[in-house]
N, C-alpha and C positions, 0 to 999 in steps of 0.2 A: 799150340797156343791155347787149346781149348781149356785145359785145366787152369792155365794162367789167367785167362780172361774171367773165368768163374771165381777164382780165388781173389782176383784183384777187386772185384766188387764187394766181397765180404770184407777184405782188408780195409778199403776205403771206408766202409761203413763202421768198422772198428775204430778208426781214428776219429770219425765223426762222433761216435758214441762217447769218446773221451773228450769231446769238445775241442778237438784239434783238427781244424779244417785246413790249416796252413801246411802241414806236412804232406799230405797227398798231392796238393797243388804244387809245391816246390818240387816234389819228386816228378810230377808230370812235366814241369818245365825242363827238368834235366833230361828225361827221357825224349822230350820233343827235340832237344838238341841232338841226342843220339840218333833219333829218326832221320833228321836232316843230314847228319854225317854219313849215314848209310844210303839214304834215298838219292840225294843229289848227284854224288859221283856214280852210284850204282845204276841210276836210270840211263846215264850216258854210256855205261859200258854194257849192261845187260838188258836194257828196256824195262818195260812194265813189271816183270817178275821182281825187279829190285824194290819196287814199292811194296809188294807183298811181303818180301823179306823184312823190309824196314819196319813195316807195321806190326810184323810178328815179333821182331826184336824189341820194339817199343812197348808193346803189351806185356811181354814176358819180363822185361827189365823193371816196368813198373811194380808188378806183383812181387818179384823177387826183392827189390829194394824196400818196399813197404813191409814185406814179411820180416826182412832182417831188422828193420827199425822197430817193429812191433815186438819182435823176439828179444831185442836188446832192452826194451822197457819193461817187458813182462815175460822173463824167462820161463815162468811156470807154464806158459802156453805150450811149450815143447812137450810137456808130459801129457797133453791132450791128444796126442797122436796125429796132429795136423801135418806134420812133415811125412809121416807114413802114408797118410791118406792121399796127400799130394802126389807122392812118388807113385802110387798105384794109378792114380788118374793120368799121370804123365806116361807111364808104361802103356796103359790101355789106349791112349791117344796115338802113341807111336805105333803100336800094332794095328790100330785102326787106319792110320795113313798108309802103312805098308800094304794092308789088304786093299784099300781103295785104289792105290796105285797099281797093284798087280791085276785087279779086276779090270780097271779101265784099260790097262795095256792089253790084256787078253781080248777084251770086247773090241777095242779099236782094230785088232788084227783079224777078228773073226767077222766083223760087220763091215758092209760097204760104207764108204764115206757118204755123208749126207745128213741133213738135219734130224731125221728120224733115228739114224743110228747114234748120232751125237746124243740126243734126248735119252735114248735107251741106255747108252753107256753111262751117262750121269746118273739115271735113276738106279740101275742095277749095281753099279760100283758103289754108289751112296747106300743102297740097301745092304750091301756086303759089309761095308764099312761100319754102318750102325750095328749090325748083328755081331760083328767081332768085338766092337767097343762094349756092347752090353754083356756078351759072353765073357769077356776078360774081367770086367768089373764084377760080374756075378761070381766068378771063380775067386777072384782075389779080394773083393771087398765085401764080404757078407754083411758087415755092420752098416756100410752105406746103403747097400740094397734094402736092407731091412728098415732102415730109417726112411727111405723113399716109399717103400710099400706102406708103412704106417701113414705117412703123410697123405699119400693117395686115398687110402681107406677113409681117413677123416674127412676128405673132400667129397666123398661120394654122397649122392643125395637119395 
C-alpha cells in the first residue's frame, strides 16, 4: 500500500491543480463503497485483519483509479516515467513486506514470548524491512534516490 498511498496524495494534488476537486471526491465515494463491501462481510469471517485488507484495497483502488483518469486526460504523462517509478516502488514494497514477515517469523521463534520480545521483534523486523526497502530502491531507482539526496542537501542548514 505504501507506493499507492504516496502516489495518491500526488494524484489528488494534480486534480486540485487542474481546479478539479470533484473527481477525487467522487472516486473516494466509490472506493468507500468498495471498502464497505470488503470490510463488512470480511470482519465477520476473518476478524480485524479484514479491516486492514479493506483499507489497503481502498487506498490502492483510489490511487489506481485517479491515475487511470489522469492518464486518460493527459496521456503525455506516461512519457514522464511515472508508471516505471511506481512499479519500482511497488516491487520494493513487496520485497520489504516479505523481509519484514521473514524477520518477524524468525525472531518470534528465537525469542521467548513477552512484551520485551514483542518490542524487539517489531523494532528488528521493521529495521530489516526498512533496510531492504532502501537497498532495493537504491539499486532499482537511481533517479529517485538522486532526487531525494538533492532535496535533502537543499534543506541542510
